[in-house]
C-alpha angles and dihedrals in degrees: 000000000000128000113249123192115211122189139154114270126220092255096058093262124116116247123211124192134181107211095194090059109057111227094008101135135139140166142208142186090251134029090251093050091050091050092051092045093051090048087057091046091052091051090047089050096048101038097069090047090054093045090053093045092245122144121259116241110266118266110234114244112262093021097134104127143036116256119213115203118198105207102193106266123049139059090332129028101174091118092215122112117239128202128222132168116253118184119174 
């Protein structure tokens, strides 16, 4: 599993990033849609590496869940992080 950071974007969409895969970022109208979209982005990032016999970027130890950060303004303003599982 890879760690995914999910947070509300400035445009009202949710943004989802996978820090262990540089440039692997997606978004969605809902948290759930952003999570699903980033799962697809992770698969799309890793598949060509596997096809070419290249190593996958290392998964950081302890990266077993997605972390949602509520950053004040946006779809959620609870301010408390939430955890959800995100498997590619």
